C-alpha positions as CSV (number, residue, x, y, z in Angstrom):
1,M,-128.9,-82.7,18.4
2,F,-128.7,-80.9,21.8
3,R,-125.0,-80.2,21.4
4,Q,-125.5,-78.7,17.9
5,T,-128.3,-76.4,19.2
6,R,-126.2,-75.4,22.2
7,N,-123.2,-74.6,20.0
8,T,-125.4,-72.5,17.7
9,L,-126.8,-70.6,20.7
10,V,-123.3,-70.0,22.1
11,C,-122.1,-68.7,18.7
12,L,-125.1,-66.4,18.4
13,F,-124.5,-65.1,22.0
14,M,-120.8,-64.5,21.3
15,A,-121.6,-62.7,18.0
16,L,-124.0,-60.4,19.9
17,V,-121.5,-59.7,22.6
18,I,-118.7,-59.0,20.1
19,T,-120.7,-56.5,18.1
20,G,-121.7,-54.8,21.3
21,L,-125.4,-55.1,20.6
22,F,-126.2,-57.3,23.6
23,G,-124.2,-55.2,26.0
24,S,-125.9,-52.0,24.7
25,L,-129.3,-53.5,25.1
26,V,-128.6,-54.6,28.7
27,L,-126.9,-51.2,29.6
28,A,-129.8,-49.3,28.1
29,A,-132.0,-50.5,30.9
30,E,-129.9,-49.0,33.7
31,N,-129.8,-45.4,34.7
32,T,-131.6,-44.2,31.6
33,S,-134.9,-43.0,30.3
34,C,-135.6,-42.9,26.6
35,Y,-137.9,-43.7,23.7
36,D,-136.6,-45.2,20.5
37,L,-133.2,-43.6,20.8
38,C,-131.3,-44.2,24.1
39,I,-128.0,-43.2,25.7
40,A,-127.0,-46.8,26.4
41,H,-123.7,-46.3,28.1
42,I,-121.0,-43.7,29.0
43,D,-117.5,-45.0,29.5
44,Y,-116.0,-42.1,31.5
45,R,-113.2,-44.0,33.4
46,T,-110.6,-44.3,30.6
47,N,-107.5,-42.2,30.3
48,G,-107.2,-41.9,26.5
49,D,-110.9,-41.8,25.5
50,E,-114.3,-41.3,26.9
51,V,-117.2,-42.9,24.9
52,V,-120.9,-42.2,24.7
53,V,-122.9,-45.1,23.2
54,L,-126.3,-44.4,21.6
55,L,-128.7,-47.2,20.8
56,N,-131.6,-47.2,18.3
57,K,-134.3,-49.4,19.9
58,G,-136.8,-48.5,17.2
59,R,-137.7,-50.2,13.9
60,E,-136.6,-47.3,11.6
61,P,-133.2,-45.7,10.9
62,I,-132.7,-42.4,12.7
63,D,-130.9,-39.5,11.1
64,L,-129.0,-37.8,14.0
65,T,-128.2,-34.6,12.1
66,G,-128.8,-31.7,14.5
67,Y,-129.2,-34.0,17.5
68,T,-127.2,-32.8,20.6
69,I,-125.6,-34.7,23.5
70,R,-125.1,-32.4,26.5
71,S,-123.2,-33.0,29.8
72,E,-125.1,-31.6,32.7
73,V,-122.1,-31.0,35.0
74,G,-119.8,-29.2,32.6
75,G,-122.3,-28.0,30.0
76,Q,-120.2,-29.4,27.1
77,Q,-122.2,-30.4,24.1
78,F,-121.7,-32.3,20.8
79,T,-124.0,-31.9,17.8
80,F,-124.2,-34.4,15.0
81,G,-123.9,-33.4,11.4
82,V,-121.7,-30.3,11.8
83,S,-119.9,-31.3,8.6
84,D,-119.6,-27.7,7.4
85,V,-117.3,-27.1,10.4
86,S,-115.3,-30.3,10.7
87,E,-113.6,-32.8,8.5
88,L,-113.4,-35.2,11.4
89,N,-116.9,-36.6,11.1
90,K,-117.5,-36.9,7.4
91,H,-119.9,-39.8,7.4
92,D,-123.7,-39.5,7.7
93,P,-125.0,-39.7,11.3
94,I,-127.6,-42.4,10.7
95,V,-128.2,-45.1,13.3
96,Q,-129.9,-48.2,12.0
97,P,-132.6,-50.1,14.0
98,L,-131.0,-52.1,16.9
99,D,-127.6,-50.6,16.1
100,I,-125.3,-48.3,18.1
101,V,-123.4,-45.1,17.4
102,R,-120.4,-44.2,19.5
103,V,-119.1,-40.6,20.2
104,H,-115.5,-40.5,21.3
105,V,-114.1,-37.7,23.5
106,K,-110.3,-37.0,23.4
107,D,-109.6,-39.8,20.9
108,C,-108.8,-37.7,17.8
109,L,-107.7,-40.5,15.5
110,C,-109.5,-41.2,12.3
111,I,-112.0,-43.8,13.1
112,P,-113.0,-45.8,9.9
113,D,-116.2,-47.3,11.4
114,P,-119.2,-45.3,10.3
115,R,-120.8,-45.9,13.8
116,D,-118.0,-43.8,15.4
117,F,-117.9,-40.1,15.8
118,I,-115.4,-37.7,17.4
119,W,-116.6,-35.1,19.9
120,I,-115.6,-31.8,18.3
121,N,-115.6,-28.2,19.7
122,K,-117.3,-25.2,18.0
123,Q,-114.2,-24.6,15.8
124,G,-114.5,-28.2,14.4
125,E,-111.4,-29.4,16.3
126,C,-111.2,-32.5,18.4
127,Y,-112.3,-31.8,22.0
128,K,-109.2,-32.9,24.0
129,K,-110.5,-32.3,27.5
130,E,-112.6,-34.6,29.7
131,V,-116.3,-34.2,29.3
132,W,-117.7,-36.7,31.8
133,N,-117.1,-36.1,35.5
134,D,-115.7,-39.1,37.3
135,K,-117.7,-38.4,40.4
136,G,-121.0,-38.4,38.5
137,D,-122.8,-36.7,35.7
138,A,-125.9,-36.8,33.6
139,A,-126.1,-36.8,29.8
140,R,-129.1,-35.6,27.9
141,L,-129.9,-36.2,24.2
142,Y,-131.9,-33.6,22.4
143,S,-133.5,-33.8,18.9
144,A,-132.7,-31.2,16.2
145,N,-135.9,-29.4,17.4
146,G,-134.5,-29.2,21.0
147,D,-136.9,-31.9,22.4
148,L,-135.4,-34.0,25.2
149,L,-135.2,-37.6,23.9
150,A,-133.1,-39.4,26.4
151,E,-131.3,-39.1,29.7
152,Y,-128.5,-41.1,31.3
153,S,-126.9,-40.6,34.7
154,Y,-124.2,-42.3,36.7
155,P,-123.0,-41.9,40.2
């Protein structure tokens, strides 16, 4: 009985880790302030891609249309739902409860997962430069009304 319960728990734990949910929940507690929607993590140390991970900690889906992520050091920003400008992000920017959304910088490939978005410039093209400073930066997430919802900083 104990072995079966332990195996079930191990499988559940692995499923959470694989989907990224567990990792996002843990990371959301570090270097961040937020309400229902958090900036859970910023992966800024990769050569081919930088990734911002948002986590919906709430109980309702959140439509991110008009929400903006802004880098404090460089002032770059990404706004969800700019479908009239870009063909790169065709899917609806909705994050389900306890789910994540990822925004990729410099990775301009078509990403089939509806949780993935590509950071685009004002012309609707893939932003191919670095956004997140390797020496430290802060990200701020704003609602469509311009209200500050979340902050995330790293050294």
